[in-house]
N, C-alpha and C positions, 0 to 999 in steps of 0.2 A: 295678499294674504288676509284672512279674516282676523279682525282685531289689529289691523295694521295701522290704525290711527288716521286714515284718510278722512277728510271732511268734505261735505258738499257733494253735489251731484257729479261734478267733474273735479278731480284733484289736479291742480295745475302742476304740482311737482311730479305726479305720475305721467302726465302727457308731455311735459316739457322736452324730454329727450326725443320725442317722435314728431314734434311740430315741424322741424326743418324738412323732413322727408315728405310730409303732407303738403307743405307750402311749395316745395320744389315740383311735385307732381301737378299741383293745381296751376302753378304759374306757366307750366309748359303744356297744359291741357291734357296731360296723361292720366290714365286711370290710376287710382291709388292701389298699390300692390302690397299684399301681406304675405309673409312666409310663416307657416305653421307646421313645425315638426310634430307629427301625430299619426294616429291610425297605423300602428306598426304591425300587429298581428294579434290574434286572440290569445288570451291567457291559456296555457296548457292544462289548467286545473278545471275539471268538469264541475266542480262545486261552485264555480264562479260564472261560467259562460255556457252557452248552448252547443258550441262546437267551434271548429276552426275557421268558419267563414263569417263575414259580416252579416248582421241581421238588423232587426228594427232599431236596436240601440244605435248602430252606426247611421242608419238612414235618418233618424230624427236629428242626430248631430249634424249631418250633412245638410239637411234642410234648413236648420237654424243658421249655419254658416252662410249658405246661399242667400237666405232672407236678410241676413245682416248686410251683405253686399248690396242687395236690392234697396235697403233703407238708405245706404250711403248714396246710391244712384239717384234717389229721389231728391237729395240735397245737392248733389254734384253730378251732372249728367254724364261726364266721361266714365263715371262709375268706379267700381272696385273689383278686385279679384283676389282670391286666396289660393296660394300654391301650397297644397298639402304635401309636405315632405315626409313621406312615410319612412320611418327609421327602423322598420322590422328587420331588414337585412343587416343593419348596423350591429345588433346585439342578440339576434335570435339564438345563436349558438350558446350563449350564456343562460338562456331560459330553457334550453332543451327543446326548442321548437325547430322543426326541420326547415330547410330552405324551400322545399316543395310547398309546405304550408304557407310560408311567407309569400311565395309567388301566387298561390291560389287566392290568398286574402287580397293581395294588391289587384289582381285581375278582377275579382268580384267587386272590389270597391270602385274600380273604373266603370264597370258595367252598371253599378248602382248610381253613380254620378250621372251617367247618360240616361238611365231609366227615369230618374226623378226630374230630369231637365234642369239640373243645377249648372247653369251656364257660367256661373262666376267661379267655379271650382276646377282646379286641375291637380293632378298628382305627379310627384317627382320622387324618384327613389335612387338608391345607391347604384342600381343597375344602369341608370341614365348617366352616371358619372364615369363608371368604369365598364363600359358596355361590352368590351371584349375579354374581360377577365373572369376567372372562376369566382364563385361566391366567397370562398375563404380568402382568396387573394384580394378581393375588394376590401374586406375588413382589415387585412394586413396593411394595405396601401393607405387606407383612411387613417389608421392609428399612427402609422409611421410619419405621415405628413402633418397631422393636426392635433394629436392627442397630448394632453398634459401628462406628466408623470403621476403615478399613484401617490408618491410622497407629497407632491404639490397639493393633491386633492386632500390627503390626510391633514395637511397643515391648515387648509381652508376649513375643514370640518371641525378641527380642534378649536378654531376661532369662534365657533357657534354661529348664531343667526341663521340666515337663509341657507347657507351650505349645509349646516347641521340638519335643518328641517328637510332638505332635499335628500340627504343621506338616509335619514330615518324613514322617510316616505318610500324611497326605493327599496330599502331593506325589508320593509313590511310587505311590499308587493312581491318581492322575490320569495319571501317566506311563504306567502299564500300560494304563489304560482307553483312552487316546487314541492309543496306538501300534499300533493294529490295522492290518489290510491297507489301510484307506482312507487312512491318513496317508502322504503322499509327501514331506514336508519332511525337514530334517536332525534328528538326535538332539539336538543342542545347542539348536536353535531350539525344539523341543518341550519340552526341560527348562526353558528360560526361560519359556515359556508356562505350563507346569504350576506353576511356583513362584508366578506371579502368580495363576493360577486357584485355587490352594490357599487363598490368603488370602480370596478371594471365597466359596469353599465354607465355610470356617470362619466367615466373617462371617454368612452366611445361616443356617448351622447354629446359631450362637449366638443369632441372632434367633428362630429356631424354638424353641430351648430356653427363652429368656426368656418367649416367649408362652405356652408350656406351663406354666411356673411360675406365671404369672398365672391361667391357666384352671383349673389343678389344684393349688392351693396346699397341699393336705393329702396329696398323693400322695408316695410315696418314689420318687426318681429313679434309674433304672438307665441304664447306658451300655454300648454294645458296644465302646467304646474302652477300652484299659487305663487305669486310674486310679491316681494315687499315693495313699498312705495318708492317710485323714482328710479327703477332699474331700466335696463335696455330692452326689456321684454314686457309685453302687456299680457297678464294672465287672463285667460278666457275660459269660462265654465261652459262645457259643451251641452250640458243637460241639467235638469232639476235633480239634485241629489243632496242628501244630508251630509255627505262627505265630499269636501272640495277636491280630494285626491282621486275620487272614483271616476273612471272613464268608461266609455262604451265597450272597449275591448277587455275590460276586467269585470264585466257585469252583464245583466240582461235588462231590457226595458220592461217595466211593469205599468199596466194601465189600470187606473182606478178612478171612477167618477169622471171620466173624460180627460184626465190628466195623466201624464207619463212621468215616471221617475226611474232612476237606476237603482238596482239592488243586485247583490250577488245571488246567483241562481239558488243556492241552498237556502238563503234567507227568504227568497220569494216563495219557495215551495213550503218552507216551514210556516209562512204566514197564510198558507192556504190558497195561493194563487194557482190557476190552472194554465197549462201551456197552450198557446195559440199557434196556428200554422198559417203559412202563406205559400201557395203553390206546392203544397206537400212537405214543406220544410219547417221545422220549428222556427218561430219568428220572435215571440215575446211571451209575456205572461199577462193574465188578466186577474185582477183581484176584485171580486164582485161585491162582497158584503161590506156594509158600512162599518161593522166591527173590525174586520180585517184592514179596512182602509186606514184605521187609526195608526197602523204601523208605518204608514208612509209619512212620517213626520220629518221635520228638518227645516233648513233654511232654503225655501223654494224661491225661484226667480222666474218672473214672467217672461215669456218668449213672444 
């Protein structure tokens, strides 16, 4: 988490939890394996994204993750691999996203991984766990077997710190995702609904995480959410963005001056960016003028 107080290029407290897994892989000559719950499905709000399928925002993130593994391979020849554990099926019903859209997103992501030659990346979904069950039954079985109670989560959030930050972040995204043109109720009613839904999203995400821990006990756990120092997960930022919570599936890629950043679609259009296409489909935005480029400010990270 930004402002987390870590010092130096590598914080020993942050990496301490993960060193045994790395050492174990290296001592046996195995590749170093990472698990990353991410790439669920596109936000249903058209003010944030281009549509229901992955686009250049996802492609850039996938390329970064594959290049990260390449860099590890340069230091350790057996290399590394990242298992992308797509959690779209875990909570898409809470977001109002259809199971058909989740399936389409996952298939397109697999095709993208193949097309860009990302040999260090694989995808794993809830469908792989409960292959013969219906989608609703998958979610029911996951929750029954691994989910904490809502009251347990409320108690954690009341304690403040990282759980409260997570709850607030998820609530904000729920509010944005569900406040599209299809919503006709009041803002206050939607806020109340999102606060309740946020607990259910966290509950299911926690269940998914616990299941992954059991299925892949030797893997190093990554997270797309900001993490405090010294936790069991390593927070990883998938793209340049001024908001550490913004992800490719909640935004669009915007190119300006040869660099890419993530922005919400409406913000990119307000800044004067024009839509770009690949193979006839909307892909990203281009912000051409130097004046407009000043809007792309924030804490950028070299890739």
